[in-house]
N, C-alpha and C positions, 0 to 999 in steps of 0.2 A: 772401811773411806766410805760416807754417805753424801750422797747429792741431790739437791732439793731443786726442784726443776717446776714451772708457773703451771699451774693449773689447766693454764689453757694452752700450754703447748704438750702434748699428745703423742709428738714423734716414739714415746717408751714403749707405747700401746703397743706396738707394731714391731719390738727388739723384742717384744715379751719381757717386759722388764717389772719385775713386783713394784706397782708401785705404792705408795705409803702419804696420806696427805700429813701433812701440817705445817707449820704459817713459821715465820722470822723476819722482820727486816733486817731487810738489802743493804749491807753497808757497804761497797762497794761503789765508788763514784763514779770509775769509768762505766760503769755500763749498765746505767738507770739514777732515778733519780731515789729520793731515799724517803719512800714512800711502802707503806704496809701491802702485804701483796701473799696470796696463796702458793705459796706449794707441793711442790709434789717430791718425795724420800725417795730416797732409791738408794739400798744399803749397797755396798760397794767392801766383800770381806779377801781379805790382801790369804796369798793364795802361797803356798812352799812355788821353794827355788825352781823351776822346770815346769809346774804342774799348768795342764791348763786350764781355761776358760769354759767353765762350766758355768750354761745357765739353766735352773732348775728352779723351777717356782715362782720364774723370774726375777732372782738374783743371783747376781755376780758375787762370788765367795774369795775368799784369800785367812789365810792363816794372817798373818797378821791383824794387830790391832784396828776393828775399826775406824773413820771420823769420820765426819759430818760434813758439809759442804755446801753452801748456798749458792744457787744461779739464778741469773738472772736472764728468765729467757727469751729478751728482744729482740736477739743477734745473737747468730755467731759466732762472733769475737768475743762477748761473753762467755760463751759457755770453755771454747780453747782458753783464753783467761782462767776461770777455772779448774779444769782438769789439770795447767801448767800450774797454778795456785796449788793446787790441791800436791799434786808431786812436791811441788820444793815445800810442804807445809808437812807433809807426810812423817812420817818415823824414815828421822834421816839414816839412822842403822839396817832398820832393813832392806835400805834402797839400797846401800854400801853393800852389804850384805849380798845383794843379788850378785850375780852376774850379767857381765856386759849383753850376753847374749839373750841370757831374762830378759834385760831392760830392752832393749831391740824389741824382742814379742813383744812385749805393754805397751811402745811404742808403736808397735804395728797394728796391735789390736785395738787403740784407742784412736790411729790413724782412720780403721775401717769402723770401728763406731763408727767414728764423727762423719767419714765419707756417707756413711749410713743415713744418719741421722741428718748430713746435709740435705742427702737426697730426700729423706722423706719430707723435711722442711720446705724444699722448694715443692712438693707436691701436695704437700698442706697450705701451702702459698698461692697454688694453684686454684688449689679447691676451694682455698679461701675466698678469692677475689673471688671464683667464680659464684660460691652463697653469697657476696657480697652481692655481686649482682644481680642474682636471686632477689638475693634480700629486697634490697632497691626498687627490684620490679613488683614486686609482692607490695611494699610499702607505695609505688605509683601507684599498684592495681590497686590498694587499700584504701587508698587518696580521693582515687576513681569513683568505685563504690562506693566512699561518703561522699562524694557530691552527687553521685546518682541516687543517693540515696537521700539528700537532702531534698534535689531536683522531687523524684516522687512523691517524696511527704507535702511539696508544693503543690504538685500537680494534683498530692489526691487532695489537699485541703480543698484546692480549689474548684476541684467537679465534684465536694462536698456543695460548694460554694453553689454551683449551677446548678446541679442537684434540688438545690434547697429552692435557687429562681426558675426554673424548671418547674416545678413541684408549684410554687407561687400563682407561676403561668399556667400551669395547664390549669390550679382551680381557678383561673377568671378566666379560660376560654372556657371551662366548663360551664360556667354562669349565663358567658353571654352563647357561647351553643341554645342554651336554654332559652336565654333572652333571641335569638334571634327564631327559635323552634318558634317559640308565641309569636314574635311578628311575620314568620311565614304563614305563619295563620288565620292570621288579621289576613293578606295579601290574598293569601288565598280565596278567601271570602270575599277579597273586592274586587280579584279577574274577572271575575262574570262580568260586573260593572266596567271595567278597565274596556273588557274585548267589546263593550256595546258603545264604549266613548269610542275607541277605535275604530269601529267599523263609521260610525255616524261622520268622526272624522275620514276616515278615506271618502268617503262619499262628498263630502264636502270638498276636499279635494280636487276629487276628478270635477264636481260641478263646474270651481274655480280653473281646472285647466283647460276644460271645453271654453269660459266665460272668456276668459284668456285666451285664447283663439279668436273668436270673435272682437276683440279690442286690438288687438294685436297692432301694433303700430307699422306704418309701410316701410319709412323709413327712422332715422335717428334725427330729420329736422322735426317730423310731428315728435319727437321726443322733447326737442328742446324746445318744443314749442308751449308743451306741456310746461314745462320747466325741470327738466330734467337736466341738471350740467355736471355730471358725474362719470368722466372717460371709462371707457369700459367695456367688455360684450351683453349684447345685448340680443331679443330676435327681434328681427325685422319677418311682415310677410308683404314683401313690395307686391306682388300677384294680387293683394285684396285678400283678407281674413275670409276660411273656412271654404275655399275655391281655388284651383290650380292648388301646385308647389304645396310640400308642408313648409312655416314657417324656418329659416336662418338664423344663423348664428353670426352677426356681424364684431366689427368693432367699431363704435362709436365716438370719434374723437370731437368731444365735445367745445374744444378750444376754438378748430374749425368747423364745429358744425357740419363732419365728412359719415357717412355712410362707406367703411373701409367693408370688402369682401379680403379677407384672408386668403391664401394658398399653403402649398405646401413645399415651398423653399423659397419663403423672403428673406430669410440672410444672405450673404455676398456666398458665392459658389464656386469655384475654384472649375476650369473646362480642361477637363484628358488632353492627351497629347494624341494630335490626331492629322492629316495632314487635308486630306479630303474637303470639300466643301459642304459645309453642312454636317458633318460624320459625327459632329459630338452632337446628339439632341435630346433633351427633357419635355417632356410633357407636362402641363402646367395640373395640376388638381385642388380643383376651389371646394370651399365651405358650400356650395349652392348648387342651384341646380341652374342650367345656363337660361332659363322661362325665367327664374326669375331675377336674376342677375340684367337680362335685358328690359325686366318689369320695372327692375329701380332705376335705369338708367330711362326708363321714360315719365319716372316718377321725382326726376330729378332734374335741375333747371343745367347743371353741367358735372360731363365725369370725364376724368383723366389712369392714366394709368403710368406711373416712373418706369424706365428701365434707364438701368448704368453699367456701361459695356466696359471696362481697365484693361488696357493693352500693355505687352513690353516686346516691341519688335514683332508687335502682328495686326496687320489689318482688318477691316469687314467685307472692303471686298479691293479691286486689283485689278485693274482695269474692268473688260466686261466681264470678270469672275465674280461673282459672290460667294463670298467662302460665311457670311453668315443671316440670318434671316429668321423672322419671327411672320409665326402664324395666325390670320384673326379666326372670329367662330366662324365664318365661313369655309374654314380651311385653306383659305387664302395664301400664299406668304407675302411679305410684304417687308421694303427694303429702307425703311426713312426708322429717323430713331428721335424723332420730337415731330408733333403737331398734327395735320394730318394731311400727309401728301401722299396720296395712294400716286402707288407707282414710278414712284422716284426714289435715287440713293441718300436720302440727306441728312444732313443732323444740324441739331444745335446751334455750333461754331461757326455753318456752313450758312443757314438762314443769317446769323448774328454776320458773317464775316468775323472770326474772330476765330479760325481755326490758327493751328503752329505756323502748319505750313499751308497758305491760299488758293495753293494749286488742287487741294484733295477735301470735299467737302465734309472729312470729318478729319477728328485728331488721327484717330488711331492709324488712319490711312496712309499715312506718312510715314507710320513702321518705326518711330524715331526707336532708339535702344535707351530709351528708359519706359520708364511707368508715365505713363498720358493715360486718357479717359474719356468718352462723351457719353455724354447724361442728357436724358429729355422727359417729358410728356407726352405718352401718343393719345390725343383728344377727339381721334373719330370714332364717337359710338357706335359709327354703323360696323365698326368693323372689331372693336372694344367687345369684352375681352380679350387678350392675349393668350391664346394655344398650348402653341408651343414653343422653341425656342430651340435657332440650329447653329452653332458655330465648328466651325475647323482652320485651315492656313496655319495648325502650330508641325511643323514639321520638324525646327531643331531643337534642341534641348533650351536655349538660350530663351524661344519663344514660350513668352507667360499670357492669360489671358482669365478673367474671371468676369463673371456678372451679377445684380443686383436685380429682382423685378418687386415691385412692391405691387400691395394689393387695389384694386377696382374702387375709386374713390371717387366717392358720390356727394355733389354738394349743393345745398338748395333744394327749391319746389320748385316746379314746374308750372310756370302762369297757368293758370286758368285764360282757354278758348274763347272773342268775345265771344261766337256760338259756340255753344259746348255739345249742342246737337247737329253737329255739322256729318256726324257720322256713326258708327256705333266705336269707331277707337277715340273719338274725342268724348265722347259720353263714357268709354270706358277710362280713359284720362281724367274726364269730373268727378271720379267716384265709383260709377255704374260697374258692379259688378257681377250682378244676377240677371242669368237667362230670360229674355221674354219680348215682346213685340214694343217698339218702342218709334215715337215719330222726330223723325227727323228730316231739316230742311237745306237736304243735299241740289235743292233744284231753288231758284227761283220763282216765286208765289206762289209757292203751294206744300204741303207739307206731306212727307212718306211716310206711311207705318212699314217698318223691317223690323226680323226678326234679327235680335242682336245675340249670340251664343260665344255670350262671356268666360265658358266655360270652356273656348277655344280658342290657339293662336290664331293674332290675327290677319296673318301669310294662308289661315288656312279657306279655302274657297268658300266650306259653310257658315263660318267665322259674322258675314253678314251679307242675311237674305233677303230680296228685296219680296214684296209683296204689287198687289195689284189696288189696294187697299191705302190712297192718297184723300189731301184734305186741300183742296184748290183755293185760294184767295175768296172766286165772288161764292160757294158753299160748298156744302158735303156733299159729295158723291155717294160715297160707302166704304164702308172700315169698322171696324172695331172704336166702340167709346165704352168709358166710366157706366160704371152703374148708375142708377139717376138717385141712389138713397147714398153718395157718395158725399162726407163730405167736403166738399174743394170748392169752399164759396172766395177762396184766394190762396196764393203761393203761401202764404200767412197761414191757415188751417190748414195746408196738406203737410207744412210744415210740421207744425203740431201731432198729428197724424203717422208720422214717423218716417215720411219722405224725406229723405237727407240727401239726396243726388239731385245734379241739374239737371234739366232737361224739358220739353213743352208737356204742358195738363193740361187735361178742358179742366175748367171750372165755370160753378156757375154764379156768376157773380153780380145778373141782372137776369130780373124772371121772361123765362119763356127763351132761353139760349143755355146754351153752354159756348163758351167762347177757348178758343186755343191761347195759354201764356205761356211763356219760354219763363221759366221760375228760376234763378241762379240762386241756390240752397248754398252756394256759397261764399254768400255775401250777407251782412246784415237786414235787416229787416226792414229798415230804416234810407239803405244806400237806393236810389231812385231806378237802376239797373234789376235791383232784386226781382223784382216782376213788370216786368214787359211784354206789351200785348201786340198783336199782330191781328190781321183779317182777314182771319180762320176763322170761322164758331159756325157753331150747328146753333140753327133758328128753331122751333120748337110751331111755326108757326109751319110751317109743313117739312117734317123730319119723318124718317119711318129708318128703323132701324130693329136686331133684336137680340136680348139678354138671355143669354147663355150662364146658366149654374152645371156646375157638375154632382149630383146625386147620389154618386159611391161610384163604386168600380163590382166588379162580377168576372175575377180571374184578369183577365188582358183585356175588356172588354170595359168602356168605360162610360156612365149613360149621362144624359144629360135632359135638361129642361128646358125649353125655350118659351119666350113670350115673345110675339106681334108690337110696337109701340110703331103707331101708325098716328105721326100728332100731324094736325094742320089737314088731311086728307091728301098727303104726298104720292101714296101711292093708289088714288083714286084719278088718276086721269083716266078717261071715256077711250083717250086712242091706242092705253094700251090691252091689251087683250088678256082670258085667265094665263095662257101661256107665259105671256113676258113677263105676267104679274110673279111667274111659281120658279121661274128662270130667275128674276130679280133675287129670290127668297133661297132661292138655293146657293147663290155667289154668295151671299151674306152668310149663308151659315157655313161653306166651307171654308171663306176665310176667315173668319169669328175661330173656326177651330185652329 
């Protein structure tokens, strides 16, 4: 008997059977479809009764005539069917002649072989499953590699294009570099000229800066008078150009034409919790020196500083205990929060009579359990600006307070006095900024010669120094006069000569005398008050004075030359002896210096 197994089933290889290729068409409808399969042929030759099975050279032999059988190896049931069919369709005579126990041996052998085949088949099925999984993994890896290859191919193409683009850009950059190199050489040649221009520009800027210091306005009002309308920060010099402190930066509010000096805490500020009076304090730092702020107030028509105190269950003052106050520029504590009420505890609502509780002068003093406020404007220019703020009385958690302090704001321009030469202070207020000897009308009926140190504060004892030189209404006593060659025929000629400050001047309006007149340089020439005559004059009929001029200096020694001017024989009185004349000349010399 011969069996044919599918070629894909290799179980017989493990049972060391002899396998021969062969092809047949499967006609067993119950064991598979009717299609062409490749088979393996197993020859099984019958053996004598009682003969044991022998595998030699992979063939199972039997003495009976061989018979071929085709088996579709898609499943074990087909194999069993084939074996049964082989038994039934084999040589009937051989089986019939075979003893029963011999048949049992054959069946046992077949069962053993079927068991081995089944075991091998299961193992192979498991291996096939593993191989199938491995095959799927390899397939997926192949697909992944194929995708990677496509991606790498795409990336390579992109890189190739990018390389071409970079090459083009490199070429463009190279050409641009050549152009830049050529331009750089040209710029190097121009560099020398630019340096010269830069030096020239720097010198011009320094000159303009120096010039700006001379024309820096004193207040924002001056800028407004010049036509400036834009609100912003500007430099002003209230104490005068080129003297005193440096110019300061202020906010010019051109809507109200106000000069505002700002400080470091312009916004709303919360007060830290503390219970004692004045335990919270803050020193105000302004963007200006105190001297400049005082000069600003003197140059302005009015000045004030806004202040606001917001409170919740917190008082400014309780009974005789002041929990809050501010400090003026002289270091004195002040307890009023509006107007000019030195020595009083007062708020704006108390002055107007509309506080939330009429028993208190301030809203916050009522200690209402809600937010209230007291706001006002300090107008006392002898106390301004505010230099420190002190607050306290915040003992419990529910008590809260904050404050807002505005800048020092000044408006307008101080009107010139009727007589701008009553003192050095009035001369400074009128615009005189340079130290020197001035004529002032401090006492009726005479003009005094004083030394005004405009570079000092007005409270300095040396700011205004008296001399013994004066001009009385009846004539000249002795003193310092202008040079005869002075082009001072009138106040107009003095203005054209550069004199811009109001004051008393000596003019040579009539032949043979020098008149003392008041020149109001702050007025127009056609104003009747522009040049005002006085009764003081120096007549050339009988005057004597010395004219001194500096010849130079040698170290700390200054040399002068002097000329005696004796007009009308003023010093030729016979009752004067030589000693009196020498004494008079010496006095003139000393006072002229």
